[in-house]
C-alpha positions in Angstrom: 0.0 0.1 -0.4 1.5 3.3 -1.2 -0.7 6.1 0.2 -1.3 7.4 3.1 -3.5 10.7 4.4 -3.0 12.1 7.3 -5.0 14.6 9.8 -3.0 17.2 10.9 -4.2 18.7 14.5 -3.9 15.8 17.6 -2.1 13.3 14.8 1.1 15.0 13.5 1.3 18.1 15.5 0.6 18.8 19.4 -1.3 21.7 19.0 -4.0 21.1 22.0 -2.3 24.0 24.3 -2.0 26.5 21.7 -5.7 26.1 20.4 -7.4 25.8 23.8 -5.7 29.3 24.7 -6.8 30.6 21.1 -10.3 29.6 21.5 -10.3 30.9 25.3 -9.3 34.6 23.6 -11.6 33.8 20.9 -14.7 33.7 22.5 -13.8 36.1 25.3 -13.4 38.7 22.7 -16.7 38.1 21.2 -19.2 36.4 23.8 -20.5 38.1 27.4 -20.1 34.0 28.5 -17.8 31.9 26.6 -18.3 28.5 26.8 -15.4 26.3 28.4 -13.0 23.9 26.5 -14.7 21.0 27.7 -17.9 22.2 26.5 -16.3 23.0 23.0 -15.1 19.4 23.0 -18.1 18.1 23.8 -19.7 19.1 20.4 -17.3 17.3 18.0 -15.4 20.0 16.5 -13.7 18.9 13.2 -13.4 22.3 11.5 -13.1 25.8 12.6 -15.0 28.4 11.0 -17.7 25.8 9.8 -17.9 24.8 13.2 -18.0 28.1 15.2 -20.8 29.4 12.1 -23.0 26.4 13.2 -22.8 27.1 16.8 -23.1 31.0 16.7 -24.6 32.0 13.1 -22.5 34.0 10.6 -22.2 36.8 12.4 -20.6 35.8 15.8 -19.2 32.7 14.6 -17.3 34.5 11.8 -16.2 37.3 14.4 -15.2 34.5 16.9 -12.8 32.7 14.4 -11.0 36.1 13.2 -10.3 36.1 16.9 -9.2 32.8 17.2 -7.4 32.7 14.1 -5.6 36.0 15.2 -4.9 34.7 18.5 -3.3 31.6 17.1 -0.8 33.4 15.2 0.1 35.3 17.8 0.5 32.4 20.1 2.0 29.9 17.6 5.6 30.5 18.2 5.0 30.2 22.0 2.5 27.4 22.4 2.9 25.5 19.2 3.9 21.7 20.8 5.2 20.8 17.9 5.7 17.2 16.0 4.4 14.2 18.4 7.6 11.8 19.6 8.3 9.6 16.6 6.2 11.4 14.0 9.2 13.0 11.9 10.8 9.5 11.7 7.5 7.7 10.7 7.1 10.4 7.9 11.0 10.4 6.6 10.7 6.4 6.6 7.3 6.8 4.2 8.7 8.9 2.1 12.0 7.1 1.5 9.9 4.0 0.7 8.1 6.0 -1.8 4.6 6.1 0.1 2.5 9.2 -1.3 1.5 11.3 1.6 -1.0 14.2 2.0 -2.7 16.0 4.8 -6.4 16.6 5.1 -7.4 18.3 8.2 -10.3 20.6 9.3 -7.9 23.6 10.0 -8.6 27.2 7.9 -6.0 28.3 5.7 -4.8 31.1 8.0 -4.3 28.9 10.9 -2.1 26.5 8.6 -0.2 29.4 7.2 0.6 30.1 10.7 1.7 26.4 11.6 4.0 26.3 8.7 5.9 29.1 10.0 6.9 27.3 13.0 6.5 23.6 11.9 8.9 21.7 8.8 5.9 20.2 7.0 7.3 19.2 4.1 7.0 15.9 1.4 3.4 16.3 1.4 1.9 15.8 -2.0 -1.0 17.8 -1.2 -2.7 19.1 1.5 -6.6 19.7 2.0 -7.7 22.4 4.2 -11.3 23.5 5.7 -11.4 26.2 3.3 -11.3 23.6 0.0 -14.4 21.7 0.9 -17.9 22.6 1.7 -18.4 20.2 4.6 -16.3 19.0 7.6 -15.3 15.4 8.6 -17.0 13.2 9.2 -18.1 13.8 5.5 -15.6 12.2 3.3 -15.5 15.0 1.1 -11.8 16.6 2.2 -10.5 12.9 1.5 -11.9 12.5 -1.8 -10.5 16.0 -2.8 -6.9 15.3 -1.9 -7.2 11.6 -3.9 -8.8 13.2 -7.1 -5.9 15.9 -6.9 -3.1 13.2 -6.5 -4.9 11.5 -9.3 -5.6 8.4 -6.9 -9.2 7.7 -6.7 -10.0 4.3 -6.1 -6.6 3.3 -5.1 -6.0 1.3 -1.6 -4.8 3.9 1.0 -4.7 4.6 4.6 -6.4 8.0 6.8 -4.6 8.3 9.8 -6.2 10.3 12.5 -7.2 10.8 16.0 -10.7 10.9 16.5 -13.7 8.8 15.5 -14.7 11.1 12.8 -11.5 10.6 11.2 -12.1 7.0 10.8 -15.8 7.3 9.7 -14.5 10.1 6.7 -11.9 7.3 6.1 -14.3 4.3 5.7 -16.7 6.3 3.9 -14.2 7.5 1.5 -13.1 4.1 0.6 -9.9 3.9 2.7 -8.8 2.0 6.0 -9.4 4.0 8.7 -6.2 4.2 11.2 -6.4 5.5 14.7 -3.4 7.4 16.1 -3.4 7.2 19.7 -0.1 8.5 20.5 -1.5 11.5 21.3 -3.3 10.3 24.3 -2.1 9.6 27.6 0.3 6.1 27.8 -2.0 5.0 30.0 -5.4 5.3 28.0 -3.6 3.9 24.6 -4.4 0.3 25.1 -7.2 0.6 26.7 -8.9 2.5 23.8 -7.1 0.3 20.9 -8.7 -2.5 22.7 -11.9 -1.3 22.2 -11.5 -0.3 18.5 -13.7 -2.3 15.5 -11.4 -5.1 14.0 -11.5 -3.0 10.5 -9.5 0.0 12.0 -5.9 0.3 12.5 -5.3 0.9 16.2 -1.7 2.9 16.4 -0.1 3.3 19.6 2.9 4.7 18.4 4.1 6.4 15.1 6.5 3.4 13.9 3.0 1.2 14.1 1.9 2.4 10.8 4.9 1.2 9.4 4.6 -2.1 10.7 1.2 -2.2 9.4 1.9 -1.4 6.1 4.8 -3.7 5.6 
């Protein structure tokens, strides 16, 4: 199998602290009663702007997103956690073996541009962002758009992400869904992996992907 697509946040990069503070500032700038980070996560965000617009409407959702992205850009140098351990080595091995790779993420273009100023996201054949598709995951449109750009429609491949929505999108697009568990607390990884369906690859560490690909 020579095609692997990746989610970005929580899969390749540790952006949790950066996003948490960016959303906190964005909500506080626009709303009188901002939600907590936990309340936001309960809504299963899979994108940035469309998630906020669905929640707060076009006017306030758009204003919150503008504030979130401004905070993200300002804080990235300080709070961007960088690649998870083992991810750079995994990507180097994939590219060295001739595996075609791409990124499909719910991140906005503005936040992605801020990210690449501080993280070396190189070697990917295609990057599909929130701005490129009408619907966020679990809709498979982003994955299908990546495959279309790569000229790889109908080819076997894997989509690696850290949420159930990523796996759902992968299967809807005809790819294997792989759960990246390395961003979780170490004591939780095996427990979560044991609960995954048989058709989902549970990856405790980045090099587990290399072993599964053979």
